[in-house]
C-alpha positions in Angstrom: 18.5 -3.7 26.1 21.2 -5.5 24.4 24.0 -3.7 22.5 22.5 -2.6 19.2 25.9 -1.8 17.8 27.6 -5.3 18.2 28.5 -7.3 14.8 26.6 -10.3 14.3 29.4 -11.7 12.1 32.3 -10.6 14.8 34.2 -14.1 16.2 36.8 -14.9 18.6 39.6 -15.9 16.8 42.5 -18.9 18.8 45.2 -19.3 16.4 43.9 -20.3 13.0 40.6 -21.3 14.4 37.6 -18.6 13.9 34.1 -19.2 15.5 31.1 -17.1 14.8 28.6 -16.1 17.5 25.3 -17.1 16.5 22.9 -14.3 15.3 20.4 -12.9 18.2 17.1 -11.3 18.0 17.6 -7.4 19.4 14.3 -6.3 20.8 13.3 -3.3 22.6 10.1 -3.2 24.6 9.0 0.5 25.7 5.4 1.8 27.0 3.5 4.6 25.9 0.0 5.9 25.8 -1.6 8.0 22.9 -5.0 9.9 22.7 -6.8 8.0 20.1 -10.6 9.1 19.0 -10.4 11.2 22.1 -9.4 8.7 24.5 -6.2 7.9 26.3 -5.0 4.7 25.3 -2.0 2.8 27.1 0.0 0.3 24.6 3.1 -1.6 24.5 5.5 -0.8 21.8 8.3 -3.8 20.7 10.6 -2.8 18.0 13.6 -4.7 16.8 15.3 -7.3 14.7 13.8 -10.9 14.9 16.0 -13.6 13.3 14.1 -16.0 10.8 15.6 -18.9 8.9 13.8 -19.6 5.9 14.7 -22.1 3.1 17.9 -22.9 5.1 18.8 -19.3 4.8 18.9 -16.8 7.6 18.0 -13.0 7.8 16.9 -10.3 10.1 13.5 -8.8 9.8 13.1 -5.4 11.5 9.6 -4.8 12.8 7.5 -2.4 15.0 4.4 -4.1 17.1 1.6 -2.3 19.2 -0.3 -4.3 21.4 -3.1 -3.6 24.2 -3.9 -5.4 27.0 -7.1 -5.5 29.0 -8.8 -2.6 27.4 -11.6 -0.2 29.4 -15.1 0.0 27.2 -15.2 3.8 26.3 -18.2 3.1 24.1 -16.0 4.3 20.9 -14.6 0.9 20.4 -16.2 -1.9 18.2 -17.3 -4.6 20.6 -14.9 -6.9 18.8 -11.7 -5.2 20.2 -12.8 -5.7 24.0 -10.7 -8.7 24.6 -10.1 -10.1 28.4 -6.3 -10.3 27.2 -4.5 -9.4 23.9 -4.0 -12.9 22.8 -7.3 -12.9 21.1 -7.2 -9.3 20.5 -7.6 -9.0 16.6 -3.9 -8.8 15.3 -2.7 -6.9 11.9 0.1 -7.4 10.0 1.2 -4.3 7.9 3.7 -3.7 5.0 3.9 -1.2 2.1 4.9 -2.0 -1.7 7.6 -1.0 -4.0 8.7 -3.7 -4.3 11.7 -2.5 -2.0 9.5 -0.1 0.5 9.9 -0.1 4.1 6.6 0.1 6.2 7.2 3.7 7.2 4.4 5.2 5.1 1.9 3.1 6.8 3.5 3.4 10.3 3.9 6.9 10.4 1.0 8.1 7.7 -1.7 5.9 8.7 -2.1 3.4 11.1 0.4 3.9 13.7 -0.5 5.4 17.2 2.1 8.1 16.3 1.7 10.3 13.0 3.6 12.9 11.1 1.7 16.1 11.8 0.3 17.2 8.3 -2.2 19.8 7.3 -5.9 18.6 5.7 -3.9 18.1 2.2 -1.2 16.1 3.7 1.8 18.8 3.9 3.9 18.8 6.9 3.2 21.4 8.9 6.9 22.4 9.7 10.4 21.0 8.7 12.2 19.0 10.5 8.8 17.2 11.0 6.7 17.3 14.3 5.6 13.8 15.1 2.2 13.7 17.3 -0.6 11.2 18.4 -2.5 10.0 15.6 -6.1 10.0 16.8 -7.2 8.3 13.9 -4.7 5.2 14.4 -6.8 1.9 14.6 -4.9 0.7 17.7 -7.7 0.6 20.0 -9.6 -2.0 17.5 -6.6 -4.1 16.5 -3.0 -4.9 17.6 -0.5 -3.9 14.9 2.8 -5.2 13.5 4.6 -3.4 10.9 7.2 -5.3 8.9 10.3 -4.1 6.7 10.8 -7.3 4.2 14.7 -7.7 3.7 16.5 -4.9 1.9 14.3 -2.7 3.6 14.4 -0.5 7.0 17.0 -2.3 9.4 16.2 -6.0 7.6 19.2 -7.7 5.6 20.5 -11.0 5.1 22.9 -12.5 7.8 26.2 -14.4 7.3 26.2 -17.0 4.2 23.2 -15.6 2.8 22.7 -13.4 -0.4 19.7 -10.8 -0.9 18.4 -12.9 -3.8 17.6 -15.7 -1.6 14.7 -13.5 0.2 13.6 -11.1 -2.7 11.3 -11.7 -5.5 7.7 -12.9 -5.3 8.0 -16.8 -4.2 10.9 -15.7 -2.1 9.4 -12.6 -0.3 6.1 -14.6 0.5 8.1 -17.4 2.1 10.4 -14.9 4.1 7.5 -12.3 5.4 5.5 -15.5 5.7 7.7 -17.6 7.9 8.1 -14.3 9.8 4.6 -14.1 10.3 4.2 -17.6 11.7 7.3 -16.8 14.1 6.2 -13.9 15.5 2.5 -15.7 15.9 4.0 -18.5 17.9 6.4 -16.8 20.0 3.8 -14.0 20.8 0.9 -16.2 21.8 -1.4 -15.1 19.0 -2.7 -18.2 17.5 -6.0 -17.6 19.2 -6.1 -14.0 18.0 -8.4 -12.8 14.6 -5.5 -12.4 11.8 -5.7 -9.5 9.5 -3.1 -8.5 6.6 -2.9 -4.9 5.3 -0.5 -3.7 2.2 -0.4 -1.1 0.4 0.6 -1.0 -3.5 3.0 -4.0 -4.2 2.1 -4.8 -0.5 -1.3 -5.6 -2.1 0.3 -8.6 -4.2 2.3 -9.7 -1.4 -0.7 -9.5 1.1 -2.6 -12.1 -1.2 0.1 -14.2 -1.9 0.9 -14.3 1.8 -2.9 -15.4 2.4 -2.1 -18.5 -0.1 1.2 -19.3 1.7 0.1 -19.0 5.1 -2.8 -21.0 4.4 -1.1 -24.0 2.5 2.2 -23.9 4.8 1.1 -23.4 8.3 -2.6 -23.7 8.1 -2.7 -20.0 9.3 -5.9 -18.7 8.1 -7.0 -15.2 8.0 -10.3 -13.3 8.9 -9.7 -10.4 6.4 -7.1 -8.4 3.9 -7.4 -4.7 3.5 -5.8 -4.0 0.1 -4.4 0.0 0.3 -4.3 1.2 -3.5 -4.5 -2.1 -4.9 -3.0 -3.8 -8.0 -3.4 -7.5 -8.2 -3.0 -8.0 -12.0 -0.2 -6.4 -13.8 -1.9 -6.8 -17.1 -3.8 -3.7 -16.1 -0.6 -1.5 -15.8 1.0 -2.8 -19.2 1.2 0.3 -21.5 2.4 0.1 -24.9 1.6 -3.9 -25.1 -1.3 -5.3 -26.8 -3.1 -4.7 -23.4 -5.2 -1.9 -24.8 -7.8 -1.8 -22.2 -5.0 -0.7 -19.9 -5.7 3.1 -21.5 -9.6 2.5 -20.8 -8.8 1.5 -17.3 -6.7 5.1 -16.8 -9.2 7.1 -18.3 -11.2 7.7 -15.1 -8.3 8.7 -13.0 -7.6 11.1 -15.8 -10.9 12.5 -15.7 -11.0 12.8 -11.8 -7.4 14.8 -12.0 -8.8 17.1 -14.6 -12.2 17.9 -12.5 -9.7 18.5 -9.5 -8.1 21.0 -11.3 -10.8 22.5 -13.0 -10.1 21.7 -16.3 -13.5 20.6 -17.5 -16.3 22.5 -19.2 -19.0 23.8 -16.9 -21.6 20.8 -17.5 -18.8 18.5 -15.9 -17.1 20.6 -13.3 -20.9 21.3 -11.9 -21.0 17.4 -11.0 -20.3 15.6 -7.9 -17.2 13.8 -8.7 -19.0 10.5 -8.0 -21.7 11.4 -10.9 -19.0 12.6 -13.1 -16.8 9.4 -12.8 -20.0 7.1 -13.4 -20.4 8.5 -17.0 -16.7 8.5 -17.8 -16.7 4.8 -16.5 -19.6 4.1 -19.0 -18.1 5.3 -21.9 -14.2 4.0 -20.9 -15.7 0.6 -20.4 -17.8 0.6 -23.7 -17.1 3.0 -26.8 -13.8 3.7 -25.7 -12.7 0.1 -25.2 -14.2 -0.8 -28.2 -12.5 1.9 -30.3 -9.1 0.7 -28.9 -9.9 -2.5 -29.6 -10.8 -1.5 -33.3 -7.2 -0.1 -33.9 -6.6 0.9 -37.5 -10.0 -0.4 -38.3 -11.8 2.2 -36.3 -11.5 4.9 -39.1 -11.0 8.5 -39.3 -14.0 10.3 -38.2 -14.7 7.6 -35.5 -11.1 8.6 -34.5 -12.0 12.1 -34.1 -15.2 11.8 -32.2 -14.0 9.5 -29.8 -10.7 11.7 -29.2 -13.3 14.5 -28.8 -14.9 12.9 -26.0 -11.4 11.9 -24.2 -10.6 15.4 -24.6 -13.7 16.5 -23.2 -13.3 14.1 -20.1 -9.6 14.6 -19.4 -9.0 18.1 -20.1 -6.5 17.5 -22.8 -6.2 19.0 -26.0 -7.8 16.9 -28.6 -4.6 17.1 -31.2 -2.7 15.4 -28.4 -5.2 12.5 -27.9 -5.2 12.4 -31.8 -1.3 12.2 -32.2 -1.4 9.5 -29.1 -4.1 7.3 -31.5 -6.0 7.8 -28.4 -3.6 5.8 -26.2 -2.5 8.7 -23.8 0.2 7.3 -21.2 0.0 8.6 -17.7 3.2 10.4 -18.2 2.2 12.4 -20.9 -1.3 13.3 -19.2 0.8 14.5 -16.1 2.7 16.8 -18.3 -0.2 18.0 -20.4 -3.0 18.5 -18.2 -1.2 22.0 -16.8 1.5 22.6 -19.3 -0.5 26.1 -19.5 0.7 26.9 -16.2 4.3 25.1 -16.6 3.2 22.8 -14.1 3.0 18.8 -13.4 0.6 16.8 -11.5 1.5 14.0 -9.7 1.4 10.2 -10.6 1.0 9.2 -7.2 -1.6 11.6 -6.2 -2.7 13.8 -8.5 -3.7 16.6 -6.5 0.0 17.6 -6.1 1.4 19.8 -8.6 5.1 20.9 -9.3 7.2 23.0 -12.0 7.9 21.0 -15.1 11.6 20.0 -15.2 13.7 19.7 -18.2 13.1 20.9 -21.9 10.0 19.3 -22.4 7.1 21.3 -20.7 4.9 18.2 -22.1 6.9 15.7 -20.1 5.6 14.4 -16.5 8.6 12.3 -16.1 9.2 14.2 -12.4 6.4 13.5 -9.7 5.7 16.2 -7.3 3.6 14.2 -4.6 6.8 11.7 -4.6 9.1 14.5 -3.9 6.8 16.0 -1.4 6.6 13.3 1.1 10.2 11.4 0.6 11.9 13.4 2.8 9.4 13.7 5.5 8.7 10.2 6.4 12.3 9.4 5.6 13.0 12.2 8.8 10.1 11.1 10.6 10.8 7.3 10.8 14.6 7.4 11.9 13.6 10.2 14.8 10.9 8.3 16.0 12.4 4.9 16.4 15.6 6.2 17.9 14.1 8.9 20.2 10.6 7.2 21.2 10.9 3.4 20.7 14.4 3.4 21.8 16.1 1.3 18.9 19.7 2.3 18.3 21.8 1.2 15.5 24.4 2.8 13.3 22.8 0.9 10.2 21.0 3.3 8.2 17.4 2.6 7.7 16.7 1.9 4.0 13.3 3.8 3.1 12.9 2.6 -0.4 15.5 0.4 -1.9 15.9 0.5 -5.7 18.4 -2.3 -5.7 15.3 -4.7 -4.2 13.1 -3.1 -7.2 15.3 -3.8 -9.6 16.4 -7.4 -9.0 12.7 -8.1 -8.0 11.3 -11.3 -10.1 7.7 -12.4 -10.5 5.9 -15.4 -12.3 5.2 -14.6 -15.5 8.0 -11.9 -15.3 5.9 -9.4 -14.7 3.7 -9.4 -17.6 0.8 -12.0 -17.6 1.0 -12.0 -13.7 -2.2 -12.0 -12.0 -3.8 -12.7 -8.5 -7.7 -13.4 -9.8 -7.3 -17.1 -9.2 -5.7 -17.0 -6.1 -8.2 -14.5 -4.7 -11.0 -16.6 -6.1 -9.6 -19.6 -4.0 -8.8 -17.8 -0.7 -12.4 -16.1 -0.3 -13.8 -19.4 -1.7 -12.2 -22.0 0.7 -12.4 -19.5 3.8 -16.0 -18.3 4.1 -14.6 -15.9 7.2 -12.4 -14.5 5.1 -13.2 -10.7 4.0 -11.2 -8.4 1.6 -11.5 -4.7 1.9 -10.2 -2.9 -1.4 -9.4 0.9 -0.5 -9.1 3.1 -3.8 -7.9 6.6 -4.0 -9.7 8.6 -6.7 -6.6 10.8 -7.7 -4.1 7.6 -7.7 -2.4 7.1 -11.4 0.1 4.6 -9.9 -2.8 1.9 -9.0 -6.0 3.5 -10.9 -9.6 2.4 -9.0 -11.3 1.5 -12.0 -8.2 -1.0 -12.9 -9.1 -2.2 -9.4 -12.5 -2.7 -10.0 -12.1 -4.5 -13.5 -9.5 -6.9 -11.5 -12.0 -8.2 -9.1 -15.0 -7.8 -11.4 -13.2 -11.1 -13.1 -13.0 -13.1 -9.7 -16.1 -15.1 -10.0 -17.2 -15.6 -6.9 -20.0 -18.1 -6.0 -23.2 -16.6 -5.0 -23.0 -15.3 -1.2 -19.4 -15.2 -1.0 -19.4 -11.6 -2.8 -20.6 -10.4 0.6 -17.0 -10.9 1.9 -15.9 -8.4 -0.8 -15.8 -4.6 0.0 -14.6 -1.4 -2.2 -14.6 2.0 -0.9 -13.4 5.4 -2.8 -11.6 8.2 -1.3 -11.2 12.0 -2.9 -7.5 11.5 -2.6 -4.4 9.6 -4.3 -2.2 6.6 -3.7 -1.6 7.4 0.0 -5.5 7.9 0.8 -4.2 8.5 4.4 -2.4 11.9 3.3 -5.7 13.6 3.0 -7.2 14.0 6.5 -11.1 13.9 5.2 -10.2 10.4 3.6 -8.4 9.2 6.4 -11.3 10.1 8.8 -13.9 8.5 6.4 -11.4 5.3 6.4 -11.4 5.4 10.3 -15.3 5.2 10.6 -15.8 2.6 8.0 -12.8 0.6 9.5 -14.8 0.2 12.9 -17.7 -1.4 11.0 -15.6 -3.9 8.9 -13.2 -4.7 12.2 -16.4 -5.7 14.0 -17.8 -8.1 11.9 -14.7 -10.7 12.1 -15.7 -14.4 12.6 -18.8 -13.9 11.0 -19.6 -16.5 8.6 -21.7 -15.9 5.1 
């Protein structure tokens, strides 16, 4: 393997002249096996940094790829995954969101062949953590490439380039898209069915990349998997003219209240799906009309609507009235279990933790994020060094606040939406299938908001068959709930098997 600790910017001096060695790829290949779905699977792991030149500037992108050659038919994988060679096996590029997030969560929690050992609710079984085979990995179905965008993981600008050249919606799409094109070319994967999978902001990246790859390189996709989708920021703009934000959050509030047993028996005894269907009808009907009316609603009607909201969410009616029916998620997180001095998670409403600060009604800390951060950070460093044999003194950046704070969007970001892009992608490519995965207890990207966005993608008759929604009794990271992970795996087998089938 190459010396991972060499300085790419180090040159040799002769008199007053200094020359810099050109940047090089640093890539390590190792052979492994894992038990997936009860069957042993041999695979190759390729981990390292690839130099990418984009718009005249160079960066290095850290990636981890898993590939399977000729596969033995075990009778458990979709027939689409049995290929004579890796060149035409399905290939899925995977990334997280943020913006400013590495791919460690999707990598070590969801798709990769090795995973953090967790209990059924996503809590690590011990710390320091244990890494074990991921029997629910999709590597037996598709080869996988996990991408860390610039500023995350080990990915960084090279000499003469600034971080700003590679971050922001447009720059990120170009940079990650140019990496994908380069990977596909160098590793001979133009003949493979190609997929993208992103989580959270990664769903925005995935849709943007679909457009960029098609228009720039004529690289068409067979599928885009959107995990905890947010493709229209107007759905998340609390405190603005976008009153429907509060209606779109309400079913998630209701799901969290149901999970924590805060509802009257008539609702608590209902199946979650049946209960949420009732709440959806109220949120998109009477509640939305009340929000639109504003001060014209009248005191009597306001109290009537507030009482319904309190019933569905477990909140005090007075708290709802004091918020003028518009309860921000941070208040909901802090108030639902305030009698127990607990706050619930925004990322995953199943998680609880002690309230911090003097205001017991504040939900400004997220116990779900705190419970997962250190666990994944430790795991990815251990795994890359010990199992993938990639070594560097550079720290691995799991989540860069610097990148997040400097990110820019068209529309900045109010008004930023992708419904038109989704429509164009699906209308131009009849083979493209989009799969939206939603967690019921996810307050970061509420499921009702995702439904609203795709209800406004006005596909022509027949094309809607290429759009799929699934729901899980989990949070933003649906895979941290084992029953949800198991359910996803069964659905993934059916989704991937349909590649190449037109409308």
